[in-house]
Backbone as ProteinMPNN parsed JSONL, in Angstrom:
{"seq_chain_A": "MDFLESKKFMVLLWKNFILKRRRCIALVVEMVLTFLFSAVLLATRSVIVIKKNGPFDFAAQPVDEVPSYITASLISPSPLELAYVPSRSTVVQGIIEKVKMDLNPQMKVLGFSSEEEFEDYVKQINNSKNVLAAIVFDHDFKNSSDPLPLKVKYYLRFNNEKKSNMLYSIYEEEGWLTNFLFPPVPLVGPRNCDENGGSPGKQIFRYISEGFLFMQHSLDKAIMRPSCRNAV", "coords_chain_A": {"N_chain_A": [[144.787, 76.644, 56.359], [144.759, 74.881, 58.839], [144.502, 72.745, 56.874], [145.882, 73.015, 55.41], [148.408, 71.931, 56.544], [146.953, 69.152, 57.346], [147.26, 68.094, 55.121], [149.888, 67.624, 53.896], [150.756, 66.191, 56.104], [149.569, 63.8, 55.722], [150.556, 62.973, 53.166], [153.213, 62.529, 54.128], [152.675, 60.326, 55.101], [152.163, 58.802, 53.112], [154.117, 58.794, 51.628], [156.007, 57.266, 53.392], [154.753, 54.645, 53.315], [154.818, 54.198, 50.837], [157.507, 53.347, 51.076], [158.046, 51.368, 52.908], [156.707, 49.385, 51.803], [158.319, 49.03, 49.501], [160.351, 47.8, 50.596], [160.012, 45.478, 51.507], [160.692, 42.975, 52.784], [162.71, 44.39, 55.385], [160.656, 45.258, 56.289], [158.819, 42.746, 57.907], [161.539, 41.948, 58.794], [161.878, 44.014, 60.816], [159.36, 44.21, 62.381], [159.229, 41.92, 62.872], [161.263, 41.485, 65.486], [160.7, 42.897, 67.307], [158.405, 41.791, 68.364], [159.644, 39.908, 69.381], [162.032, 41.393, 71.348], [160.067, 42.007, 72.856], [158.827, 39.696, 74.518], [161.028, 38.312, 74.785], [161.545, 40.534, 77.061], [159.558, 39.891, 78.788], [159.544, 37.245, 79.541], [161.769, 37.362, 80.37], [161.329, 38.94, 82.821], [159.215, 36.909, 84.462], [160.643, 34.736, 85.206], [163.185, 35.667, 86.673], [163.621, 36.373, 90.117], [162.356, 39.077, 91.947], [163.441, 40.413, 94.62], [162.12, 41.462, 98.014], [161.99, 44.368, 100.377], [160.976, 44.267, 103.296], [158.175, 44.582, 104.743], [159.086, 46.358, 107.946], [159.162, 45.743, 110.783], [159.516, 47.509, 113.958], [160.239, 47.779, 117.427], [159.283, 49.904, 119.76], [161.028, 52.554, 121.37], [162.919, 52.779, 124.374], [162.937, 56.977, 125.569], [163.598, 57.749, 127.856], [165.247, 56.297, 129.585], [168.609, 56.678, 131.121], [171.33, 56.097, 129.485], [173.826, 53.188, 129.962], [176.91, 53.769, 130.063], [176.63, 56.32, 131.03], [175.735, 56.475, 133.816], [177.906, 55.071, 134.872], [180.432, 56.512, 134.678], [181.455, 57.839, 137.01], [183.456, 56.434, 137.96], [185.298, 56.044, 136.444], [188.398, 56.762, 135.282], [188.304, 59.335, 134.549], [185.506, 61.866, 134.872], [182.575, 62.068, 133.155], [181.575, 65.174, 131.884], [179.025, 67.777, 132.498], [177.73, 70.666, 129.937], [177.017, 74.045, 129.611], [175.283, 77.102, 128.676], [173.684, 79.805, 128.333], [175.993, 80.66, 131.656], [174.952, 82.719, 133.146], [172.734, 82.742, 133.612], [169.49, 82.286, 135.902], [167.396, 80.574, 135.646], [168.068, 79.207, 133.724], [170.009, 77.417, 134.884], [168.361, 76.085, 136.799], [167.291, 74.692, 134.973], [169.204, 73.657, 134.027], [170.039, 71.408, 136.324], [168.295, 70.658, 136.57], [167.985, 68.263, 134.775], [170.688, 67.526, 134.592], [169.703, 65.758, 137.371], [168.776, 63.763, 136.499], [169.855, 62.818, 134.968], [172.351, 62.293, 136.546], [173.561, 62.748, 138.962], [175.777, 63.117, 140.173], [176.677, 64.13, 138.482], [179.431, 66.083, 137.246], [178.842, 70.104, 136.585], [179.797, 72.321, 134.481], [179.455, 75.833, 133.974], [179.317, 78.756, 131.458], [179.619, 81.821, 130.068], [179.787, 82.322, 127.188], [179.337, 80.683, 123.814], [181.919, 81.063, 122.879], [183.431, 80.721, 125.119], [183.007, 78.348, 125.58], [183.777, 77.131, 123.601], [186.703, 77.328, 123.964], [187.127, 76.244, 126.012], [187.147, 73.45, 125.366], [188.799, 72.462, 123.384], [191.304, 71.733, 124.589], [192.733, 69.32, 124.542], [192.549, 67.138, 126.984], [190.183, 68.204, 128.117], [188.296, 67.8, 126.32], [188.038, 65.927, 126.093], [186.388, 65.007, 128.37], [184.383, 66.208, 128.456], [180.643, 65.14, 128.047], [178.402, 66.858, 127.116], [177.386, 69.992, 125.191], [174.573, 72.554, 126.396], [173.321, 74.515, 124.773], [171.673, 77.725, 124.719], [169.741, 79.609, 123.009], [169.446, 82.54, 123.28], [168.94, 85.911, 124.272], [170.054, 86.582, 126.812], [169.604, 89.354, 129.109], [169.304, 89.938, 131.808], [170.477, 88.134, 134.993], [168.196, 87.478, 136.201], [166.043, 86.956, 133.89], [162.929, 85.716, 132.491], [162.164, 82.694, 130.803], [162.349, 82.76, 127.403], [158.93, 82.743, 125.696], [159.071, 81.091, 122.866], [161.135, 79.173, 123.388], [164.217, 78.5, 122.313], [167.017, 76.122, 121.417], [170.363, 74.418, 121.5], [171.879, 70.961, 120.535], [175.58, 69.929, 121.802], [177.182, 67.356, 120.885], [179.939, 65.671, 122.226], [182.579, 64.733, 119.694], [184.086, 62.202, 119.836], [183.024, 58.85, 120.891], [180.753, 58.092, 122.965], [179.921, 56.232, 124.354], [181.152, 53.768, 124.356], [183.567, 53.988, 126.36], [183.772, 53.283, 128.908], [185.694, 50.721, 128.06], [188.304, 51.911, 127.503], [188.064, 53.014, 124.972], [188.073, 54.568, 122.309], [185.974, 56.31, 119.224], [187.062, 57.792, 116.917], [185.889, 59.36, 114.582], [183.473, 61.888, 112.866], [179.762, 62.835, 113.678], [178.573, 62.785, 111.455], [177.062, 65.286, 110.046], [177.125, 66.367, 108.164], [176.193, 65.555, 106.332], [172.579, 65.208, 104.25], [171.788, 62.547, 103.344], [172.741, 59.749, 103.303], [175.886, 58.901, 101.655], [176.534, 57.279, 99.642], [173.267, 55.17, 98.78], [171.284, 52.838, 99.933], [169.413, 50.235, 99.32], [166.728, 49.443, 100.873], [165.801, 49.962, 104.721], [167.312, 52.565, 105.571], [169.066, 51.858, 108.437], [169.701, 49.665, 109.985], [169.279, 48.793, 112.38], [168.028, 48.512, 115.952], [167.685, 50.52, 117.791], [167.666, 53.284, 116.051], [170.299, 53.315, 115.057], [172.548, 55.5, 113.364], [173.675, 58.342, 111.878], [175.231, 58.266, 109.68], [177.006, 55.86, 108.553], [176.48, 53.671, 110.988], [177.863, 54.912, 113.635], [177.554, 56.062, 115.226], [175.35, 56.415, 117.969], [171.746, 57.206, 118.412], [170.409, 56.766, 120.697], [172.005, 55.131, 122.061], [174.152, 56.821, 122.228], [173.535, 58.885, 124.462], [171.913, 60.949, 123.381], [169.35, 61.35, 122.83], [168.082, 60.746, 125.004], [168.799, 63.304, 126.451], [167.614, 65.001, 125.388], [164.989, 64.323, 125.929], [165.014, 64.453, 128.463], [165.609, 67.46, 128.94], [163.178, 69.083, 127.74], [161.111, 68.337, 129.179], [162.06, 69.224, 131.631], [162.325, 71.998, 130.875], [159.349, 72.989, 129.662], [158.232, 71.902, 132.445], [156.342, 73.816, 135.039], [157.545, 75.371, 136.438], [159.665, 77.018, 135.281], [158.498, 77.952, 132.949], [157.854, 80.651, 133.311], [157.516, 83.009, 131.593], [156.922, 86.046, 130.016]], "CA_chain_A": [[145.619, 76.498, 57.644], [144.843, 73.565, 59.19], [143.574, 71.663, 56.156], [147.329, 72.639, 54.786], [149.267, 71.18, 57.515], [147.241, 67.866, 57.238], [147.427, 67.346, 53.716], [151.693, 67.485, 54.581], [150.998, 64.966, 56.79], [149.066, 62.656, 54.415], [151.397, 63.003, 51.788], [153.899, 62.198, 54.373], [152.387, 58.957, 55.621], [151.984, 57.819, 51.936], [155.437, 57.941, 51.053], [156.396, 55.929, 54.325], [153.732, 53.603, 53.359], [155.407, 53.427, 50.163], [158.818, 53.016, 50.941], [157.623, 50.494, 53.225], [156.462, 48.072, 50.59], [159.631, 48.364, 48.197], [161.428, 46.947, 51.103], [159.222, 44.54, 52.539], [162.025, 41.904, 54.316], [163.209, 44.794, 56.14], [159.584, 45.802, 57.292], [159.339, 42.098, 58.486], [162.468, 42.081, 60.165], [161.186, 44.958, 62.327], [157.91, 43.447, 62.884], [159.436, 40.537, 64.389], [162.25, 41.971, 65.995], [159.974, 44.051, 68.019], [158.299, 41.073, 69.202], [160.803, 38.951, 69.297], [162.311, 41.706, 72.41], [158.954, 42.391, 73.8], [159.141, 38.358, 73.988], [162.147, 38.186, 76.154], [161.086, 40.754, 78.742], [158.305, 39.465, 79.627], [159.956, 36.108, 80.17], [163.209, 37.723, 81.875], [160.416, 39.529, 84.527], [159.161, 35.726, 84.367], [162.295, 34.087, 85.654], [163.542, 36.721, 87.41], [162.983, 36.795, 91.452], [162.406, 40.163, 92.859], [163.582, 40.773, 96.155], [161.066, 42.612, 98.473], [162.404, 44.576, 101.84], [160.09, 44.66, 104.561], [157.673, 45.408, 105.73], [160.003, 46.031, 109.302], [158.91, 46.485, 111.967], [160.582, 48.202, 114.975], [159.966, 47.966, 118.605], [159.793, 51.575, 120.681], [162.09, 52.549, 122.185], [162.385, 54.29, 125.89], [163.685, 57.42, 125.733], [163.495, 58.269, 129.395], [166.406, 55.468, 130.115], [169.744, 56.489, 131.196], [172.619, 55.142, 129.528], [175.074, 53.103, 131.31], [178.108, 54.525, 130.651], [176.313, 57.552, 132.138], [175.58, 56.006, 134.955], [178.883, 54.652, 135.699], [180.843, 56.946, 134.018], [181.762, 58.249, 138.034], [184.356, 55.052, 138.848], [186.317, 56.307, 135.64], [189.772, 58.199, 136.212], [187.578, 61.059, 133.997], [184.092, 61.286, 134.83], [181.573, 63.183, 132.221], [180.986, 66.723, 132.62], [177.978, 68.317, 131.256], [178.124, 71.965, 129.826], [175.463, 74.59, 129.168], [175.16, 78.091, 128.056], [174.904, 80.643, 129.139], [176.031, 80.535, 133.155], [174.769, 83.424, 134.308], [170.931, 83.003, 133.872], [169.426, 82.099, 136.675], [166.232, 79.601, 135.276], [168.878, 77.971, 132.528], [171.342, 76.866, 135.975], [167.574, 75.497, 137.267], [166.584, 73.748, 133.888], [170.565, 72.297, 133.447], [170.31, 70.816, 137.546], [167.162, 69.038, 136.619], [168.7, 67.702, 133.432], [171.801, 66.558, 135.809], [169.631, 65.27, 138.578], [168.051, 63.249, 135.302], [171.275, 62.343, 133.983], [173.799, 61.56, 137.105], [173.059, 63.567, 140.227], [176.975, 63.076, 140.908], [177.993, 64.43, 137.404], [180.1, 67.754, 137.444], [178.129, 70.786, 135.74], [180.078, 73.35, 133.962], [178.811, 77.103, 133.384], [179.983, 79.286, 130.723], [179.373, 82.957, 129.844], [178.891, 82.797, 125.878], [179.991, 80.033, 123.44], [183.41, 80.75, 122.653], [184.059, 79.946, 126.127], [183.387, 76.908, 125.993], [184.783, 76.245, 122.4], [188.168, 76.736, 123.968], [187.686, 75.184, 126.664], [187.005, 72.106, 124.885], [189.615, 72.908, 122.121], [192.002, 71.206, 125.379], [192.679, 67.373, 124.727], [192.302, 66.589, 128.511], [189.018, 68.673, 128.517], [187.188, 67.898, 125.049], [187.714, 64.143, 126.244], [185.747, 64.877, 129.658], [182.611, 66.454, 127.839], [180.109, 64.748, 127.484], [177.694, 66.913, 126.217], [176.863, 70.89, 126.163], [173.657, 72.851, 126.236], [173.609, 75.605, 124.723], [170.404, 78.104, 124.958], [169.956, 80.417, 121.863], [168.91, 83.136, 123.928], [170.482, 86.61, 124.942], [169.434, 86.854, 128.633], [169.851, 90.711, 129.509], [169.27, 89.609, 133.097], [170.22, 87.121, 135.429], [166.073, 86.893, 136.575], [165.195, 87.368, 132.909], [162.151, 84.754, 131.805], [162.434, 81.933, 129.41], [161.722, 83.045, 126.211], [157.845, 81.884, 124.831], [159.177, 80.138, 122.197], [162.296, 78.445, 123.341], [165.424, 77.69, 121.167], [168.258, 75.444, 122.266], [170.539, 73.145, 120.553], [172.57, 70.377, 121.637], [176.869, 69.559, 121.162], [177.586, 66.004, 121.694], [181.358, 65.415, 121.904], [183.028, 64.159, 118.885], [184.083, 60.927, 120.287], [181.741, 58.069, 120.889], [181.646, 58.121, 124.714], [179.906, 54.529, 124.738], [183.006, 52.679, 124.737], [184.766, 54.679, 127.171], [183.79, 52.095, 129.879], [186.231, 49.99, 127.627], [188.778, 52.587, 127.028], [188.137, 52.968, 122.964], [187.681, 55.972, 121.485], [186.372, 55.995, 118.0], [186.946, 60.03, 115.917], [184.578, 59.443, 113.204], [182.002, 62.787, 113.665], [178.044, 62.59, 113.496], [178.201, 63.373, 109.821], [175.853, 66.025, 110.1], [176.84, 67.38, 106.927], [175.004, 64.322, 104.986], [171.558, 64.983, 104.655], [171.452, 61.38, 102.866], [174.119, 58.212, 102.947], [176.397, 58.919, 100.181], [176.163, 55.997, 98.557], [172.146, 55.23, 98.519], [170.397, 51.111, 99.821], [167.977, 49.097, 99.447], [165.896, 48.992, 102.421], [165.975, 50.694, 105.3], [168.278, 52.906, 106.144], [169.539, 51.556, 109.834], [168.958, 48.011, 110.855], [169.146, 48.319, 114.259], [165.905, 48.753, 116.154], [168.088, 51.12, 118.476], [167.941, 53.651, 115.306], [170.598, 53.487, 113.982], [173.549, 56.372, 113.287], [173.57, 59.627, 111.083], [175.512, 57.628, 108.51], [177.597, 54.475, 109.015], [176.739, 52.783, 112.519], [179.13, 55.224, 114.239], [177.042, 56.672, 116.388], [173.746, 55.623, 117.789], [171.418, 58.62, 119.018], [169.871, 55.992, 122.213], [172.787, 54.796, 122.859], [175.233, 57.514, 123.419], [172.272, 59.345, 125.391], [171.683, 62.421, 122.565], [167.545, 61.136, 123.234], [167.662, 60.484, 126.773], [169.267, 64.239, 127.085], [167.133, 66.012, 124.582], [164.058, 64.324, 126.067], [165.336, 65.385, 129.679], [165.444, 68.832, 128.718], [162.255, 69.15, 127.325], [160.233, 68.006, 130.478], [162.639, 70.334, 132.251], [161.467, 73.813, 129.527], [158.203, 72.534, 130.308], [157.601, 72.256, 134.561], [155.808, 74.858, 135.799], [158.041, 76.224, 137.295], [160.526, 77.439, 134.146], [157.577, 78.934, 131.85], [157.542, 82.418, 133.907], [157.71, 84.059, 130.8], [155.905, 87.19, 129.805]], "C_chain_A": [[146.127, 75.01, 58.109], [144.639, 72.557, 58.27], [145.629, 71.616, 55.271], [148.126, 72.134, 55.28], [148.839, 69.411, 57.969], [147.098, 67.412, 56.087], [148.892, 66.993, 53.861], [151.543, 66.429, 55.055], [150.593, 64.028, 56.346], [150.022, 62.074, 53.772], [153.022, 62.952, 52.578], [153.91, 60.407, 54.676], [152.284, 58.071, 54.433], [153.329, 57.368, 51.431], [156.143, 57.37, 51.887], [155.912, 55.339, 53.804], [154.369, 52.657, 51.879], [156.858, 52.643, 49.705], [158.812, 51.919, 51.769], [158.032, 48.711, 52.517], [157.037, 47.424, 49.887], [160.161, 47.595, 48.971], [160.356, 46.131, 52.402], [159.631, 43.285, 53.562], [162.074, 42.905, 55.293], [162.246, 45.547, 57.641], [158.932, 44.621, 58.02], [160.148, 41.579, 59.28], [161.802, 42.769, 61.45], [160.348, 44.84, 62.446], [158.016, 42.321, 64.194], [160.066, 40.905, 65.518], [161.539, 42.668, 67.384], [159.152, 42.569, 69.047], [158.668, 40.492, 69.79], [161.439, 39.521, 71.126], [161.038, 41.507, 73.393], [158.457, 40.81, 74.661], [159.706, 37.864, 75.406], [162.119, 38.792, 77.329], [160.197, 40.846, 78.911], [158.928, 37.812, 79.877], [161.27, 36.538, 81.2], [162.555, 37.94, 83.338], [159.84, 38.435, 84.692], [159.766, 34.959, 85.606], [162.924, 35.424, 86.472], [162.767, 37.081, 89.46], [162.804, 37.804, 91.832], [162.539, 40.244, 94.356], [163.131, 41.717, 97.283], [161.839, 42.958, 99.923], [161.508, 44.602, 102.573], [158.776, 43.605, 104.637], [158.422, 45.318, 107.168], [159.239, 46.547, 110.124], [159.62, 46.66, 113.315], [160.287, 48.41, 115.948], [160.268, 49.298, 118.734], [160.405, 51.565, 120.762], [162.604, 53.031, 123.155], [163.615, 55.328, 125.422], [163.536, 58.468, 126.939], [164.931, 56.924, 130.061], [167.788, 55.597, 130.615], [171.012, 55.61, 130.767], [173.735, 54.528, 129.804], [176.106, 53.611, 131.722], [177.94, 56.255, 131.604], [176.698, 57.789, 133.524], [176.66, 55.738, 135.981], [180.533, 55.514, 135.413], [182.017, 57.451, 135.915], [182.824, 57.649, 138.484], [185.39, 54.971, 137.774], [187.438, 57.134, 135.695], [188.451, 59.672, 135.273], [186.69, 60.87, 133.816], [183.749, 62.73, 133.667], [181.716, 64.635, 133.014], [179.387, 67.341, 131.394], [177.552, 69.753, 131.522], [176.747, 72.786, 129.833], [175.975, 76.457, 128.936], [174.08, 78.941, 127.685], [174.449, 80.648, 130.777], [175.257, 81.129, 133.595], [172.801, 84.005, 134.254], [170.618, 81.946, 134.776], [168.387, 80.977, 136.734], [167.279, 78.876, 134.189], [169.566, 77.213, 133.853], [169.816, 75.833, 136.899], [167.243, 74.658, 136.003], [168.625, 72.754, 133.891], [170.64, 71.481, 135.684], [169.239, 69.685, 137.534], [167.354, 68.075, 135.732], [170.059, 66.859, 133.952], [171.205, 65.243, 136.808], [168.798, 63.828, 137.42], [169.24, 61.979, 134.975], [172.137, 61.276, 135.065], [173.369, 62.393, 137.954], [174.602, 63.954, 140.945], [177.993, 63.898, 139.764], [178.484, 65.652, 137.864], [179.272, 68.546, 136.058], [179.493, 71.561, 135.732], [179.371, 75.055, 133.75], [179.886, 78.061, 132.86], [179.182, 79.841, 129.914], [178.91, 82.805, 128.234], [180.038, 80.562, 125.297], [181.315, 79.447, 123.819], [183.816, 80.738, 123.925], [184.141, 78.915, 126.252], [184.038, 76.074, 125.268], [186.513, 76.389, 123.129], [188.292, 76.201, 124.988], [188.071, 73.717, 126.366], [188.243, 71.586, 123.638], [191.12, 72.184, 123.413], [191.309, 70.218, 125.443], [192.076, 66.933, 126.194], [190.941, 66.617, 128.488], [187.746, 68.32, 127.54], [186.887, 66.123, 125.599], [186.48, 63.747, 127.677], [183.982, 65.052, 129.413], [181.908, 65.637, 127.681], [178.641, 65.739, 125.98], [177.743, 69.071, 126.149], [175.719, 71.309, 125.644], [173.424, 73.799, 126.21], [172.185, 76.429, 123.927], [170.343, 79.528, 123.801], [169.182, 81.883, 122.012], [169.651, 84.374, 124.413], [169.783, 86.857, 126.36], [169.815, 88.12, 129.07], [170.285, 90.859, 130.685], [169.903, 88.579, 133.836], [169.029, 86.343, 135.458], [165.483, 87.116, 135.322], [164.491, 85.459, 132.922], [162.841, 83.456, 131.103], [162.148, 83.182, 128.491], [160.406, 82.474, 125.902], [158.35, 80.719, 124.097], [160.934, 79.987, 122.511], [163.299, 78.016, 122.531], [166.806, 77.648, 122.116], [168.695, 74.481, 121.209], [171.468, 72.465, 121.782], [173.842, 70.17, 121.216], [176.858, 68.721, 121.865], [179.092, 65.869, 121.053], [181.323, 64.694, 120.437], [182.971, 62.687, 118.688], [182.878, 59.988, 120.701], [181.884, 57.625, 122.394], [180.635, 56.118, 125.25], [180.317, 53.537, 124.882], [184.024, 53.041, 125.429], [184.818, 53.443, 128.526], [184.928, 50.939, 129.495], [187.411, 50.701, 126.912], [188.978, 52.968, 125.17], [187.108, 53.718, 122.815], [187.341, 56.016, 119.724], [185.815, 57.734, 117.644], [186.416, 59.908, 114.886], [183.705, 60.399, 114.141], [180.88, 61.61, 113.194], [178.15, 62.593, 112.077], [177.592, 64.002, 109.292], [176.17, 67.152, 109.078], [176.704, 66.323, 106.191], [173.599, 64.985, 105.24], [171.01, 62.77, 104.675], [172.356, 60.677, 102.6], [174.585, 58.673, 102.191], [176.718, 58.428, 99.389], [174.789, 54.889, 98.676], [172.233, 53.257, 98.811], [169.847, 51.059, 99.66], [167.419, 49.117, 100.532], [165.929, 49.577, 103.194], [167.21, 51.437, 105.779], [169.871, 52.436, 107.506], [168.89, 50.487, 110.042], [168.203, 47.844, 111.709], [167.832, 48.941, 114.952], [166.542, 49.855, 116.924], [167.861, 53.062, 117.266], [168.813, 53.728, 114.933], [171.731, 54.545, 114.287], [173.178, 57.18, 112.09], [174.129, 58.951, 109.72], [176.299, 56.601, 108.56], [177.257, 53.489, 110.189], [177.312, 53.733, 112.971], [178.72, 55.372, 115.006], [175.571, 56.546, 115.999], [172.922, 56.998, 118.929], [171.002, 58.008, 120.475], [171.198, 56.106, 122.649], [174.1, 55.373, 123.706], [174.142, 59.28, 124.262], [171.584, 60.944, 124.784], [169.894, 62.544, 123.312], [167.292, 61.439, 124.312], [168.203, 62.784, 127.061], [167.732, 65.411, 126.064], [165.344, 66.087, 125.574], [163.606, 65.03, 127.715], [164.726, 66.764, 129.853], [164.032, 69.436, 128.483], [161.309, 69.254, 128.607], [161.023, 69.043, 131.552], [162.137, 71.963, 131.94], [159.795, 73.952, 129.84], [157.154, 72.65, 131.655], [157.205, 73.936, 134.588], [156.442, 76.217, 136.483], [159.308, 77.344, 136.264], [159.447, 78.305, 133.397], [156.473, 79.933, 132.734], [157.501, 83.336, 133.105], [156.818, 85.085, 130.791], [154.994, 86.983, 127.907]], "O_chain_A": [[147.137, 74.325, 57.944], [144.576, 71.415, 58.725], [146.298, 70.685, 54.821], [148.929, 71.655, 54.48], [149.576, 68.6, 58.53], [146.783, 66.228, 55.969], [149.05, 65.776, 53.962], [152.158, 65.498, 54.536], [151.33, 63.06, 56.534], [150.305, 60.876, 53.787], [153.999, 63.252, 51.892], [154.796, 59.567, 54.524], [152.299, 56.844, 54.539], [153.699, 56.272, 51.009], [157.112, 56.798, 51.387], [156.85, 54.897, 53.14], [154.459, 51.448, 51.666], [157.229, 51.908, 48.79], [159.743, 51.184, 51.438], [158.787, 47.741, 52.578], [156.94, 46.256, 49.511], [160.594, 46.559, 48.465], [160.138, 46.246, 53.609], [159.146, 42.838, 54.601], [161.488, 42.545, 56.313], [162.465, 45.967, 58.777], [158.289, 45.066, 58.97], [159.851, 40.902, 60.264], [161.398, 42.354, 62.536], [160.043, 45.916, 62.96], [157.562, 42.007, 65.295], [159.503, 40.689, 66.591], [162.19, 42.828, 68.416], [159.362, 42.43, 70.252], [158.195, 40.328, 70.914], [161.448, 38.712, 72.054], [161.071, 40.943, 74.486], [157.595, 40.986, 75.522], [159.276, 37.374, 76.451], [162.426, 38.269, 78.4], [159.727, 41.933, 79.249], [158.301, 37.309, 80.81], [161.59, 36.168, 82.329], [162.872, 37.503, 84.445], [159.515, 38.701, 85.85], [159.28, 34.722, 86.712], [161.891, 36.091, 86.406], [161.808, 37.757, 89.833], [163.49, 37.647, 92.843], [161.587, 40.107, 95.124], [163.785, 42.744, 97.465], [162.275, 42.023, 100.595], [160.956, 45.633, 102.191], [158.578, 42.391, 104.598], [158.414, 44.187, 107.655], [158.734, 47.67, 110.139], [160.359, 45.738, 113.662], [159.809, 49.544, 115.937], [161.166, 49.884, 118.13], [161.03, 50.593, 120.339], [162.941, 54.173, 122.842], [164.743, 55.0, 125.056], [163.397, 59.69, 126.888], [165.329, 57.066, 131.217], [168.36, 54.507, 130.584], [171.561, 54.723, 131.42], [174.742, 55.225, 129.922], [176.467, 53.908, 132.861], [178.647, 56.94, 132.343], [177.398, 58.585, 134.15], [176.662, 55.928, 137.197], [181.585, 55.113, 135.911], [183.242, 57.339, 135.863], [183.339, 58.184, 139.465], [186.287, 54.133, 137.868], [187.338, 58.253, 136.198], [188.047, 60.736, 135.743], [186.349, 60.047, 132.967], [184.315, 63.802, 133.448], [181.883, 64.998, 134.179], [179.025, 67.288, 130.218], [177.166, 70.196, 132.603], [175.635, 72.292, 130.019], [177.145, 76.793, 129.117], [173.552, 78.715, 126.596], [173.303, 80.645, 131.227], [174.572, 80.599, 134.47], [172.085, 84.945, 134.599], [171.178, 80.854, 134.691], [168.37, 80.344, 137.789], [166.971, 77.709, 133.95], [169.589, 76.009, 133.596], [170.186, 74.9, 137.613], [166.762, 73.594, 136.392], [168.945, 71.571, 133.775], [171.766, 71.084, 135.982], [169.15, 68.563, 138.031], [166.846, 66.975, 135.947], [170.302, 65.688, 133.66], [171.78, 64.179, 137.035], [168.253, 62.926, 138.058], [169.292, 60.757, 134.835], [172.499, 60.119, 134.85], [172.419, 62.985, 137.44], [174.757, 64.737, 141.882], [179.183, 64.21, 139.811], [177.976, 66.228, 138.826], [179.069, 68.04, 134.955], [180.246, 71.53, 136.705], [178.421, 74.932, 132.977], [180.974, 78.265, 133.399], [178.34, 79.287, 129.207], [177.756, 83.13, 127.955], [180.778, 79.772, 125.883], [181.767, 78.466, 124.409], [185.046, 80.746, 123.879], [185.036, 78.326, 126.857], [184.607, 75.014, 125.527], [187.399, 75.602, 122.796], [189.345, 75.611, 125.232], [188.943, 73.014, 126.876], [188.388, 70.446, 123.196], [192.177, 72.221, 122.783], [190.196, 69.939, 125.889], [191.001, 66.335, 126.233], [190.288, 65.598, 128.712], [186.558, 68.48, 127.822], [185.891, 65.407, 125.501], [185.923, 62.677, 127.918], [182.957, 64.505, 129.819], [182.449, 64.879, 126.875], [178.242, 65.501, 124.84], [178.183, 69.55, 127.195], [175.413, 70.81, 124.561], [173.219, 74.407, 127.26], [171.685, 76.01, 122.883], [171.122, 80.45, 124.045], [168.463, 82.343, 121.124], [170.771, 84.234, 124.906], [168.778, 87.558, 126.479], [170.836, 87.888, 129.716], [171.258, 91.554, 130.976], [169.941, 87.657, 133.022], [168.763, 85.211, 135.053], [164.318, 87.506, 135.406], [165.09, 84.415, 133.183], [164.059, 83.388, 130.942], [161.801, 84.311, 128.841], [160.623, 81.271, 125.752], [158.177, 79.564, 124.487], [161.795, 80.629, 121.91], [163.091, 76.927, 121.995], [167.374, 78.383, 122.924], [168.01, 73.903, 120.365], [171.756, 72.776, 122.937], [173.793, 70.134, 119.987], [176.657, 68.773, 123.078], [179.407, 65.924, 119.864], [180.297, 64.163, 120.011], [182.29, 62.032, 117.898], [181.765, 60.501, 120.819], [182.815, 57.001, 122.905], [180.805, 55.282, 126.138], [179.909, 52.532, 125.464], [185.173, 52.623, 125.285], [185.841, 52.893, 128.932], [185.209, 50.17, 130.415], [187.672, 50.283, 125.784], [189.987, 53.105, 124.478], [185.895, 53.681, 123.022], [188.267, 55.797, 118.944], [184.855, 58.458, 117.906], [186.734, 60.807, 114.107], [183.311, 60.237, 115.296], [180.881, 60.466, 112.74], [177.109, 62.054, 111.701], [177.3, 63.749, 108.123], [175.766, 68.314, 109.033], [177.361, 66.362, 105.15], [173.379, 65.337, 106.399], [170.359, 62.057, 105.439], [172.938, 60.909, 101.541], [173.718, 59.22, 101.51], [177.201, 58.919, 98.368], [175.123, 53.704, 98.674], [172.959, 52.502, 98.164], [169.168, 52.082, 99.754], [168.084, 48.464, 101.336], [166.273, 50.613, 102.624], [168.083, 50.814, 106.385], [171.085, 52.631, 107.444], [167.683, 50.374, 110.251], [167.151, 47.253, 111.948], [166.932, 49.65, 114.503], [165.672, 50.716, 116.798], [167.954, 54.063, 117.977], [168.671, 54.459, 113.953], [172.0, 54.608, 115.486], [172.37, 56.695, 111.298], [173.465, 59.11, 108.696], [175.283, 56.083, 109.025], [177.902, 52.441, 110.217], [178.167, 53.406, 112.148], [179.285, 54.887, 115.987], [174.888, 56.535, 114.975], [173.429, 57.532, 119.916], [171.242, 58.727, 121.445], [171.578, 56.963, 123.447], [174.724, 55.069, 124.723], [174.448, 60.469, 124.354], [170.987, 61.796, 125.443], [169.401, 63.431, 124.009], [166.445, 62.253, 124.68], [167.702, 63.347, 128.034], [167.194, 66.447, 126.454], [164.684, 67.087, 125.854], [162.634, 65.678, 128.103], [163.785, 67.145, 130.549], [163.791, 70.42, 129.181], [160.829, 70.342, 128.925], [160.278, 69.647, 132.324], [161.7, 72.811, 132.717], [159.224, 74.98, 130.203], [156.039, 73.125, 131.87], [157.812, 74.925, 134.177], [156.108, 77.349, 136.833], [159.681, 78.41, 136.753], [159.712, 79.504, 133.313], [155.254, 80.043, 132.859], [157.449, 84.495, 133.517], [155.883, 85.034, 131.591], [154.148, 87.797, 127.537]]}, "name": "protein", "num_of_chains": 1, "seq": "MDFLESKKFMVLLWKNFILKRRRCIALVVEMVLTFLFSAVLLATRSVIVIKKNGPFDFAAQPVDEVPSYITASLISPSPLELAYVPSRSTVVQGIIEKVKMDLNPQMKVLGFSSEEEFEDYVKQINNSKNVLAAIVFDHDFKNSSDPLPLKVKYYLRFNNEKKSNMLYSIYEEEGWLTNFLFPPVPLVGPRNCDENGGSPGKQIFRYISEGFLFMQHSLDKAIMRPSCRNAV"}
């Protein structure tokens, strides 16, 4: 069977050779065009300058510095508020108190028994503009004295508006674009050229200037303190 297939293949090659030999001019043109196109491609590549991006060296950014708009919020007509869920847990109250001391000792703290209650509160326009963020612990505390679980799960719910411009009475109502894993239009080079990390999407928000990383850092420190790690 293999011999038969090889014979068919050889016959096909011989047929093609005969056809090419009968059309010598077309064969020569095909060969010349092949070399010509290759030469054009090589010449074009040698002339065109390829722009290289990088390497980029970004300075380390501190995560333990409070954004200025948070420390100065008390002088504004509507001071910022820090919310947390759930409010009935004693250990959560202690953690939030430590975070408050890191952010601004004079900041107003609001506790809510459930996330639905918090959402009802921020649905009011006047209230939503005052809330800096909400710290929501994803754990069902049966009693107020229950310790933290060994595996702590929480998430931060920041305001949809850009708060770092609040001192200038400017509010940007663009979202955090959390529905995008990547920018809708990919760009050549780094996604964010700003040294402070840029934003999730179009340089609207900055995780450092809005206080996201600082609050996350402060919250993690409070959770890891021995006084809060009495879980069994």
